[in-house]
KEKE-3310 file (N, C-alpha, C; in steps of 0.2 Angstrom, whole numbers, plus 5000, padded with zeros to 4 digits):
npx = (5004:5002:5004:4998:5002:4996:5000:4994:4988:4975:4964:4963:4958:4944:4943:4953:4948:4937:4943:4950:4939:4933:4942:4940:4945:4939:4941:4949:4959:4958:4968:4964:4969:4983:4999:5015:5030:5038:5044:5035:5033:5027:5014:5005:4994:4993:4993:5003:5006:4994:4989:4984:4988:4983:4983:4981:4978:4979:4977:4982:4981:4996:4995:4984:4988:4998:4991:4983:4993:4998:4987:4986:4998:4995:4984:4991:4999:4990:4984:4995:4998:4989:4992:5002:5019:5019:5019:5014:5005:5007:5011:5016:5018:5024:5022:5028:5016:5008:4995:4991:4982)
npy = (4994:5012:5028:5043:5059:5074:5091:5107:5123:5129:5134:5125:5113:5109:5105:5096:5086:5082:5077:5066:5058:5055:5046:5035:5036:5034:5037:5048:5060:5077:5091:5107:5124:5125:5131:5137:5137:5136:5131:5138:5149:5158:5153:5158:5163:5177:5195:5199:5187:5180:5167:5150:5133:5116:5100:5083:5067:5050:5033:5020:5005:5000:4999:5007:5019:5023:5025:5036:5046:5048:5054:5065:5072:5075:5084:5094:5098:5103:5113:5121:5126:5136:5146:5161:5161:5147:5139:5128:5127:5113:5098:5081:5067:5051:5039:5024:5013:5006:4998:4996:4995)
npz = (5000:4997:5003:4997:4997:4994:4991:4989:4984:4994:4986:4976:4981:4980:4966:4966:4974:4967:4956:4961:4966:4954:4949:4957:4970:4985:4998:5009:5017:5022:5025:5027:5024:5028:5032:5025:5015:4999:4983:4976:4982:4997:5008:5019:5024:5028:5028:5020:5013:5007:5003:5007:5010:5006:5012:5006:5010:5005:5006:4996:4985:4976:4962:4959:4965:4957:4945:4949:4952:4939:4933:4942:4938:4925:4927:4934:4923:4914:4921:4924:4911:4910:4918:4921:4918:4920:4931:4944:4960:4966:4973:4974:4984:4987:4999:5008:5015:5029:5036:5053:5063)
capx = (5000:5006:5001:4999:5002:4995:5000:4992:4984:4968:4959:4963:4955:4938:4945:4957:4944:4933:4947:4951:4933:4932:4947:4938:4947:4933:4943:4955:4959:4961:4970:4964:4972:4990:5004:5021:5034:5042:5046:5030:5032:5024:5007:5005:4987:4994:4992:5009:5006:4987:4987:4985:4989:4979:4986:4976:4981:4975:4981:4980:4985:5001:4993:4979:4992:5002:4987:4981:4999:4999:4982:4988:5003:4991:4980:4996:5001:4984:4983:5001:4997:4984:4995:5008:5025:5018:5020:5007:5007:5004:5016:5013:5023:5022:5026:5026:5010:5006:4990:4993:4976)
capy = (5000:5018:5034:5049:5066:5080:5097:5111:5129:5128:5135:5119:5107:5106:5102:5089:5080:5080:5072:5059:5054:5052:5040:5030:5037:5036:5038:5053:5065:5084:5096:5113:5130:5123:5136:5135:5140:5132:5133:5142:5155:5157:5152:5159:5166:5183:5200:5199:5181:5178:5160:5145:5127:5111:5093:5078:5060:5044:5026:5016:5000:5002:5000:5013:5025:5025:5028:5043:5050:5050:5059:5072:5075:5078:5089:5099:5101:5107:5120:5126:5129:5142:5151:5165:5157:5140:5135:5126:5125:5107:5093:5075:5063:5044:5036:5018:5014:4999:4999:4992:4995)
capz = (5000:4997:5005:4993:5000:4989:4994:4984:4986:4996:4981:4971:4985:4977:4960:4967:4977:4961:4951:4965:4966:4947:4949:4962:4977:4989:5005:5009:5023:5020:5030:5024:5028:5030:5031:5023:5010:4995:4977:4973:4987:5004:5009:5026:5027:5031:5023:5015:5010:5009:5001:5011:5006:5009:5011:5006:5011:5002:5006:4990:4982:4972:4955:4959:4967:4951:4940:4952:4951:4932:4932:4945:4934:4919:4930:4935:4917:4911:4925:4923:4905:4910:4923:4919:4921:4919:4938:4948:4967:4967:4974:4976:4987:4988:5005:5010:5020:5031:5041:5058:5067)
cpx = (5004:5001:5003:4998:5002:4995:4999:4989:4977:4963:4958:4959:4949:4939:4949:4953:4939:4937:4948:4945:4932:4937:4946:4942:4942:4935:4949:4954:4962:4962:4970:4968:4979:4995:5011:5024:5038:5043:5041:5028:5029:5017:5006:4999:4988:4993:4997:5009:4999:4985:4988:4986:4984:4983:4981:4980:4976:4979:4978:4984:4990:4999:4989:4983:4996:4997:4984:4987:4999:4993:4983:4993:5000:4987:4985:4998:4996:4984:4989:5001:4993:4987:5001:5014:5025:5019:5014:5009:5004:5010:5013:5019:5020:5026:5024:5021:5009:5001:4991:4987:4970)
cpy = (5006:5024:5040:5055:5071:5086:5102:5118:5126:5129:5130:5113:5104:5102:5096:5084:5078:5075:5066:5055:5051:5046:5035:5030:5039:5037:5043:5057:5071:5088:5103:5119:5128:5129:5133:5139:5135:5135:5138:5148:5153:5157:5152:5162:5173:5189:5200:5193:5177:5171:5156:5138:5122:5104:5088:5071:5055:5038:5022:5010:5003:5004:5006:5019:5027:5028:5035:5048:5053:5055:5066:5075:5078:5084:5095:5102:5105:5113:5124:5129:5136:5148:5155:5162:5150:5136:5134:5124:5119:5102:5087:5070:5056:5041:5029:5018:5007:5001:4994:4991:4996)
cpz = (5000:4999:5000:4997:4995:4993:4988:4988:4988:4991:4976:4975:4982:4971:4961:4970:4971:4957:4955:4965:4959:4946:4954:4969:4981:4997:5005:5015:5021:5026:5027:5028:5031:5028:5029:5017:5006:4989:4974:4977:4993:5004:5016:5029:5030:5026:5018:5010:5011:5007:5007:5007:5009:5008:5011:5006:5008:5002:5000:4988:4977:4965:4954:4960:4960:4946:4943:4951:4944:4931:4936:4941:4928:4921:4931:4928:4913:4914:4924:4916:4905:4915:4920:4922:4921:4925:4941:4955:4969:4968:4976:4978:4988:4994:5006:5015:5022:5037:5046:5063:5062)
residu = (MET:GLN:MET:LEU:MET:VAL:ILE:SER:ARG:SER:SER:LEU:LEU:GLU:ASP:LEU:LEU:ALA:LEU:LEU:ALA:SER:LEU:GLY:VAL:ASP:ALA:SER:THR:GLN:LEU:PRO:ASN:VAL:HIS:GLY:ALA:GLY:GLN:ASP:GLY:ALA:ALA:LEU:GLY:THR:PHE:ASP:SER:PRO:HIS:THR:ASN:ALA:VAL:THR:PHE:ALA:ALA:LEU:GLU:GLU:ALA:LYS:ALA:SER:ARG:VAL:VAL:ALA:GLU:LEU:GLU:ALA:PHE:ARG:ASP:ARG:CYS:ALA:GLY:LEU:ARG:PRO:GLY:GLY:ARG:MET:PRO:LEU:ARG:VAL:PHE:VAL:LEU:PRO:CYS:THR:GLN:VAL:VAL)
# end
């Protein structure tokens, strides 16, 4: 099993959840309004940096995780083409996952 950790701007959360649902991901956990800074700048929820991020976790079998990652890459590429500079505040990480309880 693999844990997908998707970090994006909070404004993308609704679209991401719709995409995940269309791919058959029926269980996930969302952490909205997360603060941080990275390659796409700061997201601190402050006057100077008003954006916030969201983190979505989903535990998936390896084959399904690979398919979801490929679709998230395609989503990122489509959205990046619409943004000035072609950058998209979306990162996806895959972590080993073992359910113990």
